[in-house]
N, C-alpha and C positions, 0 to 999 in steps of 0.2 A: 482424658477429654480429646478426643481426636479432631475435633472441629477445628481448631487454631492450626493445625497441622495442613488442612485443606485449602486454606487461604493462599499461601504461596503456590501451590500446585494450579490453582483457579487462576491466579494472576499471571503465572506462566503461559497457561493456555490461551488466556485472553490475548496476551501480548503475541503469541505464535498465530492466533487468528488474524490480528490486526496487520501483521507483517504479511501474511498470505493476502488479505484482501487488497492491501496496499499494492502487492507486486501484480495482482491480477488487474488492477486499475492501470498500473504503467504499462503492462504488456498491451492492453486493449489500445490504449492511447498510441503506443508506438506502432502496433499495427495499422491504426487508422492513419498515422502519419505516414508510414511506409507506402500504404495504398495510395494516398494523395500524391506522394512524390512520384511514384510509378506511373500514375495516370496523368502526371503534368499539372495537377491542380493544386491551388494554393491551400495552405494547412494553417490556420490562424489560431486553432483551438490551443488554450493554455495547457501545459501539462498538469496532472494531478498535484493537489496540495502535497507538499513535503511533510510528513509528520515530525512534529518537534523532538528534538533529540534529548538524551537524558540529561545533558547540561542545560536545559533551557534554551539554547540556541537555535 
């Protein structure tokens, strides 16, 4: 029965996709922050949410 073996692979793939999406959000925020700083503009946008860690903190 190969189906149960696919679940861990799918979980790993979803985690990797989530990490990639989070990294993209942080990079976009950082670029906006740097552009504002470079232009002498205030930057009050909060950073993206930090995903929960494995230990729940």
